[in-house]
C-alpha positions, 0 to 999 in steps of 0.5 A: 500500500502506497504511503499517503502524503504528509498530513494529507487527510488533514490538509484536504478537508481544511482546503475544501472548507476554506475554498468551498471545493471538493477534492477527489479523484487524485493521488498524492505520491511520496517519492524519493529522488529517483522516483521524482526523476523518473516521473518527471522524465516521463513527462518530458523533462531532462534529468538535470531539470529534476534537481531541487524539485520538491513537488510535482503536479501533473493532471490528477497526480501529485508527487512530493519528495520524501525529504520535503513533506512540507510542500504537500499543502502547497501541492494540494492547493494546486490540486484544488484549482489554483495552478498554472494549468488554469491561470498565469503561473506567477499569479498561481504560485504567489496565491498558492503560497499566500494560501498555504501560509494562511492555512498552515497550523504549524511550522512543519506544514509549510515552508515559504517558496516563490518569494517574489510571487508571494510578495506581489500577490500579498502586497500588490494584487490583493490590496488592489482587489480589496479581497482576501487570499481565501476570497480570491482563491475561491473565485479562481477555483470556482471559475471555468475560465479563470484567466478570462474571469479574473481579467474581467474582475480586474476591469470591474474593480477598476484596477486596470484600464487595459483592453480585456483581450490584453489582460486575458492574454497576460493571465493566460495559463501555461501551455497545456500538458506542461506540468507545474513544479515547485523547485527550490531556489527558482524564481517562478518554478519554470525550468528553461531548457535548450532543445536537446540537440542544442544542449548536446552540441554546446555542452562543452562550451556552456558547461562551465557557465551553466550555473551562472547562465541558469541563474541569470535566465531565471532572474530575467524570466522573473522580471518579465513576469513582473513586468507583464503583470505590472503592466496591466495593473 
């Protein structure tokens, strides 16, 4: 029998009550590093991309690294409906982090990740909306097209004067079937990869610079996300 994720039986009803949702037909798996690597590679990621990943969410399956049980609450909130398959990744991760911080009942239940996303949602977005994280989370979870409904909400609340089409495009979710992940040390959880053939051809040239370039690319992507979202508020 597969081991359940940390406090899963406690977290699920807590999330269901807070967001007024019913969470069913999903499975939360506890995996070691080789298990995380295996499931991520089956989803199209390269082995190097799996390093530092503590939580992985794809379709109806959640994978939590056995050494990081504290990410379970974060991943279950994704499963409830606040995730990058439904709305802009930067917003989804930031709101998930704020929700996890509010729903936790002890330091063992959550450790903060995505600092820039969390700060933007908590200090900029929610005050402009005049909504709590729970209220906004409910709104997203109960929407059939969150990126479109949130865009309309932004305009209705008077926090943007941009055309609806532009706001909808900015809030659009990630490409379908590209799984979400919680990667320690990343800015927004997106792993940027060169196509495999380029990685092979340029491996010897880029290897000494890989770590530096990776950090720089992540920071630039973070700036892009902030600029995109900031431009519509």
